Steps between C-alpha positions, in 0.01 A plus 500: 500500500798734521482580129162672576676773692688602181174569309335843503232361725362844600454609148348164408235553769340787316600404148313166531150654537600757245579225253169341601318813388634458150416138492146572603466758221636254241272218606194476271172595670343158435774334698377605838647208704844549345487870569397446863772236550775724369378794710483295820849348435651854435334621818619216720867475385601813693370326819752216449785756459383698807489167706860418384618854597333473833639155575857596411499854632708449819750286320567751230619781728198723469404726209843509335473153349203593286569859405480579129616825348532616147532848339167633384448876445776768485402861400784754453421826697560842351717621790824380647535663835340453850538739787772681323709195426578439129473158345574380153140391452186406690233245430178347637538125548241235575581125503297183492576388862302232672563329832330336798567518875310406812251791451396417149535119477192416720289732311637379169399144602157615596463692174595194295276272708183719484527596140578138395187379688293784367583381147394148593174635644438702180443188289137524609459842349293526177517866401784581259736245638791576267505869589463419859795264515709751304443772751529270800839380385600867433403580855696208643814588308487865609433420871790259501726757337382757750627289793838432350581848341802674648506809273249770566405537133462127456276497811270777358487320164381172665252700710356674198453192291328334796254784513436459126398144549290581801322766295394262230410221743270738695369678194399184307415241768394726789127505557284706502708814493825367378598790275431755765699301757790470244495870458521556873799260502664704227440830690601374838787263432617725205535792738696282739729401219568863402597577856728206514662584169577855625665362822698249301632756258604729790687207666661416170632853449624539863579181695549301177799716382828315469819615337700268280828540302463531124858474385680797665168690569234467752146397401182574692250217486150548638393139575161358593652195662341429842828401663674822395218720615485314837867545551486871399226569754658296779844655471368848470694541171477357145620143432802517298776291342804422718715629215409851583714619786302795637149364530349786688639772271353318192157429650189723477338650810312240708120523545388706795282353773204696383526370147539150623188532702300631206628216284398244762143651533465492121585132500262443788221648288610338173525151640203550718277537193587136434491350849225649557534793730204697645345695343638381160328164514161530328611371157658194645176415691298523176759293310505209749118486505452485127779307329526125428642279774849460354544880471358556857747251634787717367350840571410423863834335598776586258430868414517614860811287548658676202419841643625410843819343365570808299453726798736283712763474231508853361347689799596348834824341391626812318364755751507324843531816702210679329291179526574480875388861545175415316446175706236640725300635207526173323386316811198716533414443135533129566263507791244709322513279192470186702199619691336676210529206260382259772193707587401524132553130446277430795219680323527321167222260378706357213802271537698672215445840666591351842832370362578835326469690819674230691804545280489873575484437871788248502725744341493682831727234644744566222516868592542407874795269419673772298432757782661274755829563338685211645597146389193342645257741351656492160509116498129515592435719197656264254333202664159673490546590131566143402239359727244748387578417138441130555193548723313740274584298190339202671200686622431645155545155346237354737257783460531475120414127525192584712391774257535257202265265666248730685513787232527739804727600774235675705546360857124489577445274193769255594495267803532142613746434220710267716247229431534502116852650481698366798847527333457850371348618831789346698744686288296821548507454869881429516577814283261718715665387833840578348391851425377535858841391636432157647834332608621231276404692179692770305310803620608455866877557479477810287245671731693388813836629366356830380342576838798376705724726294265800553458435868853607592497854348114561511330268744182705505459474129574126518218480748272704275527231233329237723151616408593455134587144563165454681317669212682275249378196691145641504459564126674189390314268732181670421558436124623141554236383734225650280625331189606163639244425765124556552209395275582422132298624209318231306695556176838501681465148634584349164834690457806286421814553690833622367635367173860405470582824312355689796618271785872482383567881535299513828707221651839649385409847650381338819817292527707822485278671756546209747876479425542861591290474794664197653855577387535883472880456490443392142453874426665683787838335453503624138397851586721543799830576325362783296306645794816493714693687229236774510482516871879536529470803274229645727711459813798669314281797416369525859857492638615768262201712582 
C-alpha cells in the first residue's frame, strides 16, 4: 500500500467526481441504470481515498505527507517598489496547493461519506436524473476541494463553484419556491463570498508578501499561500526567503490591530452566512425544507461544516488574538442561536421544518466551542461538526423515506409507524437520541467537550446552555414519539419497511454515529495535534501581550 502515498490522492478526491460529471453527460439518456451506476461509483470513490488517508494519517507525519503544490496563476504587477524599497519586479502569485491536517481530515471524511451516500439515495429520484447527478457530483467535488485548499484564491474558487451547484439544485428541484430560495442563496452566500474575497486579497497583499532573489535583483511576490500568510501574521512581518539578509527592511508594514479586527469581523459575517449565523439564516431554513432528501443531507450537515471550517482555518487560526477578544460576543451569539432555534423547532408541526430549525439550533454548540478558545472547546467544535453532519444526514434520510411512503411529513398525520416500519423507526429513534446527546452516540462527546471548554472561561454562559439541551430533548422527543408511537392511520398499516437501497446508507451512518459515541478517540486523537499547534500560538500571543 506504500505506493498509494506517491499518488496525488488529494487531487484525485475531487477529480474523481469531476470525471463522473463528464461520464454522466456522455451517457445516453435511455441508459438510466448505467448512468446511475457511474455516478454512484464516482461519488463513492472519494470515500475510499478519505478512509485511506484517515487510517494512515498518524503514520505519515501529519499533513506534510499529502501536500501537493503546483504553480497556477502569476500576474506581473505594474509597480516594483514597496514601502520605499525598490525591487527588480513584482508579481501576484497563486498556486494550486492542497493538504490535509487534523482539522480538515475528519470533515473531509464526513464530506466524502455524506455526499457518497446522498448519491446512493438519489437513485430513487425520478425528476431529471441526469442533471441531478451532474450537479450533485459538481457539489461533491467542490466541497472536497474546499476542505483541502491551502491557497486563498483556490479556496474561494471551490466555494464559488459549490454555490453554483447549490443554486441549480435548489432552483430546479426545490419545491414549491425553489427559484426564490435559490435567489436568496445567491444574495446571501454571494455577499459572504464578496466579503471573504476582499479579506483574502488584503491578506495576500500584506501578510502574503515574500521577497525572492531574481538573479542579482530582489523580486516582490504577493502570494496567496495559506502557510505564507499564516507565518507573516504570526511573526509580525512578511514571510521571506532566507536568501534575503535583512528581512525586516524588505518587508511591508504589518497589519495594525484595528485592521486585523475588521478583517476577522468580515470573516465572521462572511462564513456566518453559510453556517448559518443569526439573523442570516432564513434562506437555509427554506432550502432544507424544500429540496430532495439527498440535497437536504448535504445542506443540513456539510454546508454549516464548511462555513465553520473556513472560520476556524482563516479566521481563528490566522487571527487568534482578535478571535479571543470576540469570544464573549461569539458565546452570546451561540446561546441565542441555541435557544432561538430550539424554541422554533418546538413549535413546528412538520418534521422537515423541525429538522431545519434543529440544525439552526445545534450550530449554537459550534459557536460555544469556538468561544471557549481552548483545546477542549475547539476539539468539541470539530467533533460536533462531524457528528452533526452524520446525525442530520441520517435524520433527513429517514424522514425522506417516511415522506415517500406517507406522502406527507406533517407530524399530526403520522403516528404508530413502529408497527409497520420497525427498522426505519428504530433508526429514527437512534439518530434523534444522538442529536439530544445521549451517551454512547456521536452527539454526546461534542456537546460535552464544547461545554467543558466554555465552563473554564465563561461558566455562567456554559450554564445558560443547559436550557438549550432541555429544549432539544423536548422537540426531538415530541417529534419522535408522535411519529413512532400512538395510533396508526389505516392506510399506513400496509407500509413496507426499508428496502436495501435505503437500509444500507442508514446502517452505515448509524455505525459511524455509534463508533464516534463509544470511541471518541477515533476523532479526538486526529484533531489533537492541530489544535495543540493553534493553542501554543495563543499562549505565545498572550505571553507577549
